[in-house]
C-alpha positions as CSV (number, residue, x, y, z in Angstrom):
1,X,88.5,98.8,100.5
2,X,91.4,97.4,98.4
3,X,91.8,94.5,100.9
4,X,88.0,93.8,100.5
5,X,88.5,92.9,96.8
6,X,87.7,96.4,95.5
7,X,90.9,96.4,93.5
8,X,90.6,100.0,92.3
9,X,89.1,102.7,94.5
10,X,88.9,106.5,94.6
11,X,87.4,109.3,96.6
12,X,87.0,113.1,96.2
13,X,86.7,115.2,99.3
14,X,87.9,118.1,101.4
15,X,91.4,117.9,103.0
16,X,92.4,120.1,105.9
17,X,96.0,120.7,106.9
18,X,98.4,123.5,107.8
19,X,100.9,124.2,105.1
20,X,103.7,126.7,105.5
21,X,102.6,130.2,104.8
22,X,104.4,132.7,102.6
23,X,104.7,130.1,99.8
24,X,102.9,129.9,96.4
25,X,100.9,126.9,97.7
26,X,99.6,127.8,101.1
27,X,96.1,126.4,101.7
28,X,94.3,125.4,104.8
29,X,91.7,123.4,102.9
30,X,91.8,121.8,99.4
31,X,90.0,119.2,97.4
32,X,91.8,115.9,97.4
33,X,91.4,113.4,94.5
34,X,92.7,110.1,96.1
35,X,93.1,106.8,94.4
36,X,94.5,103.4,95.4
37,X,94.8,100.2,93.4
38,X,96.1,96.7,93.7
39,X,98.9,95.7,91.3
40,X,100.5,92.4,90.1
41,X,104.2,92.8,89.5
42,X,105.5,96.3,90.2
43,X,104.2,99.6,91.5
44,X,105.0,101.2,88.2
45,X,101.7,99.7,87.1
46,X,100.1,102.3,89.2
47,X,102.4,105.1,88.1
48,X,101.8,104.3,84.5
49,X,98.0,104.3,85.0
50,X,98.2,107.7,86.6
51,X,100.3,109.0,83.8
52,X,97.6,107.8,81.4
53,X,94.9,109.5,83.4
54,X,96.7,112.8,83.2
55,X,97.5,112.4,79.5
56,X,93.7,111.8,78.9
57,X,92.8,114.9,80.9
58,X,95.4,117.1,79.2
59,X,94.4,115.9,75.7
60,X,90.7,116.3,76.3
61,X,91.0,119.8,77.8
62,X,92.9,120.9,74.7
63,X,90.4,119.2,72.3
64,X,87.1,120.1,74.0
65,X,87.8,123.3,75.9
66,X,90.2,125.2,73.6
67,X,87.8,128.2,73.5
68,X,87.5,128.4,77.3
69,X,91.3,128.1,77.6
70,X,91.8,131.0,75.1
71,X,89.3,133.1,77.0
72,X,91.3,132.6,80.2
73,X,94.5,133.5,78.4
74,X,93.1,136.9,77.4
75,X,93.0,137.9,81.0
76,X,95.7,135.7,82.5
77,X,98.4,135.3,79.8
78,X,100.3,132.0,80.0
79,X,102.5,129.7,78.0
80,X,101.0,126.6,76.5
81,X,101.3,123.6,78.8
82,X,103.4,120.9,77.0
83,X,103.6,117.2,77.8
84,X,104.8,114.0,76.2
85,X,102.9,110.8,75.6
86,X,105.8,108.9,77.2
87,X,106.0,110.7,80.6
88,X,109.7,111.1,81.7
89,X,110.4,109.4,85.0
90,X,113.5,110.2,87.0
91,X,114.7,108.4,90.1
92,X,115.4,110.7,93.1
93,X,119.1,110.2,92.6
94,X,118.8,111.2,89.0
95,X,116.8,114.3,89.9
96,X,119.5,115.3,92.5
97,X,122.2,114.8,89.8
98,X,120.2,117.1,87.4
99,X,120.0,119.7,90.1
100,X,123.7,119.5,91.0
101,X,124.8,119.8,87.4
102,X,122.9,123.1,87.3
103,X,124.5,124.3,90.5
104,X,121.8,123.5,93.1
105,X,122.5,121.8,96.4
106,X,120.3,118.9,97.4
107,X,120.9,116.2,100.0
108,X,120.4,112.7,98.7
109,X,118.7,111.5,101.8
110,X,116.3,114.5,102.3
111,X,113.1,115.5,100.5
112,X,113.3,118.0,97.7
113,X,112.9,121.6,98.9
114,X,110.3,123.7,97.2
115,X,112.9,125.9,95.6
116,X,114.6,122.8,94.1
117,X,111.3,121.4,92.8
118,X,110.8,124.7,90.9
119,X,114.3,124.6,89.6
120,X,113.9,121.0,88.5
121,X,110.8,121.9,86.6
122,X,112.6,124.6,84.6
123,X,115.6,122.4,83.9
124,X,113.4,119.4,82.8
125,X,111.3,121.7,80.6
126,X,114.5,123.0,78.9
127,X,116.3,119.6,78.5
128,X,113.3,117.4,77.8
129,X,110.6,119.7,76.4
130,X,107.9,118.8,78.9
131,X,106.1,120.5,81.8
132,X,104.9,117.1,83.2
133,X,107.2,114.4,84.8
134,X,107.6,112.0,87.6
135,X,110.3,111.6,90.3
136,X,110.3,108.2,92.1
137,X,112.3,106.3,94.7
138,X,112.3,109.0,97.4
139,X,114.5,108.6,100.6
140,X,112.9,106.9,103.5
141,X,113.2,110.0,105.7
142,X,110.9,111.9,103.3
143,X,108.1,109.4,103.5
144,X,105.6,108.2,106.2
145,X,105.9,104.9,108.0
146,X,103.5,103.0,105.7
147,X,105.6,103.6,102.6
148,X,107.2,100.4,101.2
149,X,110.9,100.3,101.5
150,X,113.0,99.6,98.4
151,X,114.4,96.1,98.9
152,X,117.4,96.9,96.8
153,X,118.3,100.0,98.8
154,X,116.7,100.3,102.2
155,X,117.5,104.0,102.5
156,X,114.9,104.6,99.7
157,X,111.3,103.8,99.1
158,X,108.8,102.7,96.5
159,X,107.3,106.2,96.2
160,X,106.8,109.0,93.6
161,X,105.7,112.5,93.1
162,X,104.1,114.0,89.9
163,X,105.1,117.5,88.8
164,X,103.5,120.1,86.6
165,X,105.7,123.2,85.9
166,X,107.9,122.5,88.9
167,X,104.9,122.2,91.2
168,X,104.3,118.9,93.0
169,X,100.7,118.1,92.2
170,X,100.5,114.5,93.5
171,X,102.4,112.4,96.0
172,X,102.1,108.7,96.2
173,X,103.7,105.3,97.0
174,X,103.4,101.6,97.4
175,X,102.0,100.9,100.8
176,X,103.4,98.3,103.2
177,X,100.8,95.5,103.2
178,X,102.8,93.1,105.5
179,X,101.9,93.4,109.2
180,X,105.3,92.6,110.6
181,X,107.0,95.0,108.3
182,X,104.4,97.7,108.9
183,X,104.8,97.4,112.7
184,X,108.6,97.6,112.5
185,X,108.4,100.6,110.2
186,X,106.0,102.4,112.6
187,X,108.3,101.7,115.5
188,X,111.3,102.9,113.6
189,X,109.5,106.2,112.9
190,X,108.4,106.4,116.5
191,X,104.7,106.2,115.7
192,X,102.7,104.9,118.8
193,X,101.4,101.4,117.8
194,X,98.3,101.8,119.9
195,X,97.3,104.8,117.7
196,X,97.2,102.7,114.5
197,X,95.9,99.3,115.6
198,X,92.8,99.6,113.3
199,X,95.1,100.3,110.4
200,X,97.4,97.4,111.1
201,X,94.5,95.0,111.6
202,X,93.4,95.7,108.0
203,X,96.3,93.6,106.8
204,X,96.3,90.7,109.3
205,X,94.5,88.3,107.0
206,X,96.4,89.1,103.9
207,X,96.3,92.0,101.4
208,X,97.1,92.7,97.8
209,X,100.3,94.7,97.0
210,X,98.8,98.1,96.4
211,X,99.8,101.7,95.7
212,X,98.1,105.1,95.1
213,X,98.3,108.7,96.0
214,X,96.5,112.0,96.4
215,X,96.1,114.6,93.7
216,X,95.7,118.2,94.8
217,X,93.0,119.6,92.6
218,X,93.9,123.3,93.3
219,X,97.5,122.7,92.5
220,X,96.6,121.1,89.2
């Protein structure tokens, strides 16, 4: 849709997948809030728009649904959710340093483990006074083949995760929109090219640089 001049698109629908059981977030089906948009200079244009979207949601929940929130609190006690207008953003390397300073082990070239995500949420809350933050520039091994590689450091990607209280609630990235680069990335990740021909053809006649992601409604 983005390649057809719809520069900002979204969908809401059911998602089915097998997540590891015995975790706080095991679901076989959830509601996905997916969005994708073209950008002009840098994929942070998309990150900043999503930050603004969540800020709008958080502020309006507090303003218009404070009675309902307090009603929930009487049965399910919780601490107030805190966030900042300027959402803190940490590169993956910075997040790893934060964890290591607190005594946690995390490989610079591997995805964050669930335990480390939870720990990072607590540390950021304590140091920066917010339950909501972004980690970007994930290692290439942690992302699918269609994620744009960071040209300044090819072991990392133009990707990001959004966190609420140490829980990843959205994963996203800039997508590769160049056919040759996309083909090579798929080959490097051992994805059979015949299985993704329709996807590759979408970009044969040119495409906008674009990025987006999927929000897990139940996680939020």
